C-alpha positions in Angstrom: 0.3 13.4 -16.6 -2.2 10.9 -15.5 -4.3 11.7 -12.4 -3.6 9.6 -9.3 -6.1 6.9 -8.5 -7.1 6.8 -4.9 -9.4 4.4 -3.0 -13.1 5.5 -2.7 -12.7 6.7 0.9 -10.0 9.2 -0.2 -12.3 11.3 -2.3 -14.8 11.6 0.5 -12.4 12.4 3.4 -12.0 16.2 3.1 -15.8 16.8 3.4 -15.6 14.6 6.5 -14.2 17.6 8.4 -16.0 20.4 6.5 -17.9 23.0 8.3 -18.2 21.0 11.5 -20.2 22.2 14.5 -18.3 20.0 16.9 -14.7 20.0 15.7 -13.6 23.3 17.3 -15.2 22.5 20.6 -13.8 18.9 20.8 -10.4 19.4 19.2 -9.4 23.0 19.7 -11.0 24.1 22.9 -8.8 21.7 25.0 -5.9 23.7 23.6 -7.3 27.1 24.3 -4.7 27.7 27.1 -2.2 27.9 24.2 -4.2 29.6 21.5 -7.3 31.3 23.0 -9.1 31.7 19.7 -10.5 28.1 19.4 -13.7 28.7 17.4 -13.6 27.9 13.7 -15.2 29.6 10.8 -15.6 27.8 7.5 -14.7 29.4 4.2 -17.0 28.1 1.5 -14.8 29.5 -1.3 -11.6 27.8 -0.2 -13.2 24.8 1.5 -11.1 25.1 4.6 -11.2 26.8 8.0 -10.3 30.5 8.0 -6.8 31.0 9.4 -6.8 33.6 12.2 -4.2 35.0 14.5 -4.1 33.1 17.8 -5.9 30.1 16.3 -5.1 26.6 15.4 -7.2 26.9 12.2 -4.1 27.0 9.9 -2.5 24.0 11.5 -5.8 22.1 11.5 -6.2 22.7 7.8 -2.7 21.3 7.2 -3.4 18.4 9.5 -6.6 17.6 7.5 -4.7 17.8 4.3 -2.1 15.4 5.7 -4.8 13.0 6.8 -6.2 13.3 3.3 -2.9 12.2 1.8 -2.3 9.3 4.3 -3.3 5.8 3.4 -5.0 4.5 6.5 -3.6 1.3 8.1 -5.7 -1.8 8.2 -5.5 -1.8 12.0 -5.1 1.7 13.3 -5.1 0.4 16.9 -1.7 -1.0 16.2 -0.3 2.5 15.8 -1.9 3.6 19.1 -0.5 0.4 20.7 3.0 1.4 19.7 2.6 4.6 21.6 1.3 2.9 24.7 4.1 0.3 24.5 6.6 3.1 24.5 5.0 4.6 27.6 5.1 1.3 29.4 8.6 0.3 28.4 10.4 3.6 28.4 8.5 5.8 30.8 7.8 2.8 33.1 4.1 3.5 33.5 2.2 0.6 35.1 -0.2 0.1 32.3 -1.2 -3.1 30.5 -3.5 -4.3 27.9 -6.7 -6.2 28.8 -8.4 -7.6 25.8 -8.3 -4.6 23.4 -8.0 -1.9 26.0 -5.1 -0.3 27.8 -5.7 0.1 31.5 -3.9 1.7 34.4 -4.1 5.3 33.2 -6.3 7.5 31.1 -6.0 6.3 27.5 -5.8 9.8 26.0 -3.0 10.6 28.4 -1.1 7.5 27.5 -1.4 8.3 23.8 -0.3 11.9 24.4 2.8 10.9 26.3 3.7 8.2 23.8 3.4 10.9 21.1 6.5 12.6 22.4 8.5 9.8 20.9 6.5 9.6 17.7 8.6 11.2 15.0 6.5 13.6 13.0 3.5 12.2 14.7 3.5 9.3 12.2 1.6 6.8 14.4 -0.9 9.5 15.5 -1.5 10.5 11.9 -2.0 6.8 10.9 -4.4 6.4 13.9 -6.4 9.4 12.8 -6.6 8.3 9.2 -7.6 4.8 10.4 -10.3 6.2 12.6 -11.7 8.4 9.8 -11.7 5.4 7.5 -13.5 3.3 10.1 -16.1 5.9 10.5 -16.7 6.3 6.8 -16.8 2.5 6.3 -19.6 2.5 8.9 -21.6 5.1 7.0 -20.6 8.1 9.1 -19.6 10.5 6.3 -19.0 13.6 8.5 -17.2 14.2 11.8 -20.4 15.4 13.4 -22.1 12.1 12.5 -19.6 9.9 14.2 -20.6 7.7 17.1 -19.8 9.8 20.2 -17.1 7.7 21.9 -15.2 7.2 18.6 -15.6 10.9 17.7 -14.2 12.0 21.0 -11.2 9.6 20.6 -10.5 11.0 17.2 -10.8 14.5 18.6 -8.2 13.6 21.3 -5.8 12.2 18.7 -6.2 15.4 16.6 -5.7 17.6 19.7 -2.6 15.6 20.6 -1.1 16.0 17.1 -1.8 19.8 17.2 -0.3 20.0 20.7 2.9 18.3 19.6 3.1 20.6 16.6 2.4 23.8 18.4 5.3 26.2 17.7 7.4 27.0 20.7 6.7 30.7 20.5 2.9 30.1 21.0 
C-alpha cells in the first residue's frame, strides 16, 4: 500500500502541540472545575501527553490527532461565523458583525454557545485546524511561539471542544 501524501503543514502539525509550557494553563485550566488535574506531562517515548485520572490529557491527545487528520479550510473564520450566525438566528442574541469581528457579546462565549449546535464539533475542529495552519504559515511552528491573541483564541476553541466532549459522568 502506498503511503498517503499530505500537504507540508500536515507533517509539522503534531510537534506544534508537543511538550508545551502554555497549553495546559491556557486550554485545560479554564476547565479545572470539571477535571481538577489540569497540568500536563509530556511523554517523550510516546510523543503525547500522559493520560492521568481526573485529567483532560487523553481527550486532548485525541483532539490533537483529530486536528492532525483534518484538512484546514482556506477561511477558518467562516466556520466560526457559522457558529455565531446560529447564536444570532436561533438563540436570538443581539450580536452582529462589524468588518471582520462579531460584536455584542464576548466572542469566546458566542463560539461556545454556537458549539452546542455543532455536530461532532465539526466547525470548531475546522477552525482549530485553520488557526494552526495560519500560525505555521506565518512561521510559528509551535503553540508556545504563536502571537498571543491568536494563541489565546486557539486555546479558547480547544477548550470549547473539550468542554463539549466532556463525558457526562465527569
